Each structure stands twice: as structure tokens, then as C-alpha cells.
N, C-alpha and C positions, 0 to 999 in steps of 0.2 A: 956553488957560484953565489956571489953576493948580488944583492938587488941592483947595485950600481953596474956590475958587469953585465947582468941580464938587460938592463936598460940600454947600455952602450951597444950591445949586440943587436938589440931590437932597432935602435936608431940607424945603425949601419946597414942592416938588411933592408929597412924601409928606404934609405937613401939609394941603395943599389936598385931596388925595384923601381923607384921614381926615375932614376937615370935610364934604365932599360925601357920604360914606358915612353919617356921623352925621345929616346933614339928611334923607337918604332914609329912614333908620331911624325918625327921629322923626315924619316925615310919615306913614309907614305905620302907626305906632302910633296917631297921631291919627285917621287915616282909619278904621282898624279899630274904634276906640272909637266914632266917629260912626255907623258901620254897625250896631254892636251896640246903640246907643241907638235907632236907627230900627226895629230888629227888635222891640223890646219894645213 
């Protein structure tokens, strides 16, 4: 593998990790908001 291919693979995996972290964060916010609404 060339350095460019390794760099591209690293960037793509970092982007995937970032997207999955963002999805978990957004789901938690949505979930917390729903729980807050049910409490009232």
C-alpha cells in the first residue's frame, strides 16, 4: 500500500468514527428530551 492509500483509508475511518459519535450524541440528546417531556 502506498502512503497516499494509507492516508485515505485513515481519513475515511476517522470520518466514519466521527459520524457514529455524532449520531450517538444526537440520539442521546433526543432521548433525554423525550424523558424530560414525560416527567412533566
